[in-house]
C-alpha positions in Angstrom: 0.4 0.3 0.0 2.4 2.4 1.0 4.8 1.9 -1.9 1.9 4.6 -4.2 3.1 7.0 -2.5 6.6 9.0 -3.0 8.8 9.8 -0.6 7.9 13.4 0.0 4.0 12.1 1.3 5.9 10.0 4.2 8.9 13.6 5.0 8.9 15.3 8.0 8.8 19.4 7.2 11.4 19.9 9.3 13.8 17.8 9.0 13.0 16.7 5.7 13.6 12.9 6.6 11.2 10.5 7.1 8.9 10.5 9.6 10.3 9.2 13.2 7.6 9.1 15.4 5.2 11.5 14.2 2.6 13.2 16.6 0.0 14.7 15.0 -0.8 18.8 16.1 -4.6 20.1 16.0 -4.0 21.9 13.2 -4.0 18.0 11.8 0.3 18.6 10.4 2.1 15.7 11.3 5.7 16.4 12.7 8.6 14.0 13.8 8.2 14.4 17.9 12.1 15.1 18.5 11.8 18.0 15.3 8.8 19.4 17.3 10.3 19.3 21.0 13.9 20.9 19.5 11.5 23.5 17.8 9.2 24.6 20.6 12.5 24.9 23.0 13.7 27.0 20.2 11.0 28.7 19.7 10.4 28.9 23.4 6.0 28.7 22.3 4.5 25.7 21.1 2.9 25.9 17.8 2.7 24.3 15.0 6.2 24.6 12.9 3.9 24.2 9.8 1.2 26.7 10.2 2.1 28.4 13.0 -1.2 27.6 14.7 -0.8 27.2 18.9 -0.8 24.6 20.2 -3.1 23.4 24.1 -1.5 20.3 24.5 2.3 19.6 25.7 2.7 16.0 24.5 0.5 15.6 21.1 -0.2 12.0 20.3 1.7 9.8 18.8 0.2 8.9 14.9 0.3 5.1 14.8 -1.1 4.8 11.6 1.4 7.7 10.2 4.3 5.7 11.7 3.3 2.8 10.5 3.0 3.6 6.7 6.3 5.1 7.1 7.3 1.4 8.5 5.9 0.1 5.5 7.6 2.4 3.0 11.0 1.8 4.2 10.8 -1.6 4.0 9.0 -1.5 0.0 11.7 1.2 -0.7 14.2 -1.1 1.1 12.9 -4.3 -0.5 12.6 -2.0 -3.9 16.7 -1.3 -4.1 17.8 -5.0 -3.2 15.6 -6.5 -6.0 16.4 -4.5 -8.8 19.5 -4.7 -10.2 21.4 -1.0 -10.5 21.2 1.0 -13.4 22.7 0.1 -16.0 25.3 2.2 -18.8 23.5 2.8 -22.5 26.9 2.8 -23.8 28.6 -0.1 -22.3 25.8 -2.2 -20.6 27.9 -2.1 -17.7 26.5 -0.6 -13.4 26.9 2.7 -13.4 28.8 2.4 -9.5 30.7 5.8 -10.5 29.3 9.4 -10.3 32.0 11.7 -12.6 32.0 15.4 -10.6 33.2 16.8 -13.9 30.5 16.1 -15.6 28.2 15.5 -13.2 26.5 12.4 -14.6 26.5 9.0 -13.1 29.3 6.5 -15.2 30.2 2.6 -15.5 33.8 1.7 -15.0 33.9 1.3 -19.0 33.4 4.8 -19.2 36.1 6.3 -16.6 38.7 4.3 -18.7 37.5 6.4 -21.9 38.8 9.2 -23.5 35.9 11.3 -22.5 36.5 11.3 -19.1 40.4 11.0 -19.2 41.2 13.4 -16.0 38.2 13.3 -15.2 37.7 12.8 -10.8 34.7 10.3 -9.5 33.4 8.6 -6.7 31.0 6.5 -5.8 28.1 7.2 -7.1 26.0 5.9 -2.9 28.8 9.2 -2.1 27.3 11.5 -4.6 24.0 11.0 -3.5 24.9 11.7 -0.4 26.7 14.5 -0.9 24.1 16.1 -3.4 21.0 15.2 -0.8 23.2 17.6 1.9 23.6 20.0 -0.5 19.6 20.7 -1.1 19.3 20.4 2.5 21.9 22.8 3.1 20.2 25.3 0.0 16.4 24.3 1.8 17.4 26.0 4.5 17.3 29.5 4.1 14.5 29.1 1.6 12.3 27.6 4.5 13.4 30.7 6.6 12.4 32.9 4.3 9.1 31.3 3.8 8.4 31.4 7.1 9.2 35.2 7.3 6.9 36.2 4.8 4.7 34.0 6.1 4.8 36.0 9.2 4.5 39.0 7.0 1.6 37.2 5.7 -0.1 37.1 8.9 0.9 40.4 9.5 -1.0 42.0 7.7 -3.6 40.1 7.2 -4.2 41.5 10.9 -3.6 44.9 10.4 -6.1 44.5 7.6 -8.9 42.7 9.6 -7.6 46.0 12.7 -8.4 48.5 9.4 -11.8 46.7 8.4 -12.9 47.3 12.4 -11.9 50.8 12.7 -13.6 51.9 9.4 -17.0 50.6 10.6 -16.4 51.6 14.0 -15.9 55.1 12.0 -18.6 54.2 10.4 -21.0 53.4 13.2 -20.1 56.9 14.9 -21.1 59.2 12.1 
């Protein structure tokens, strides 16, 4: 069942990893328990990291259904990756085990030794994946911070607009 979902469906909005002990807040957003605790400690108030809605409870309930789905998803993904053959080079029909750092593409051992990749630098493809994920996380962090600032500004502007409407209505009643 979990195989019909993408990794994004099971990712915590705070750490961007597959949920670990997901808790569900009153606003229906889910977050890793540890991520929520760290967010609350850093923020100094109990609010949702996604929508900023205040939480009235100290310990939100564990989402067992989501936890089970995440575990099933991880098992399915693990089985798929171990049962599927590695990606094959279209030029040499060899397994793609390396990543060419100069051309930013996966290569097989024959490609590595070809003229096209002379004097190029390579790393194992797993290392390249890990490095790429780290770069994406690093790039995502400031974007998430900017998004939070924009959301806070939007909330502030909405509150200001509502306040102005109330004042206009009050002034209209006095006239």
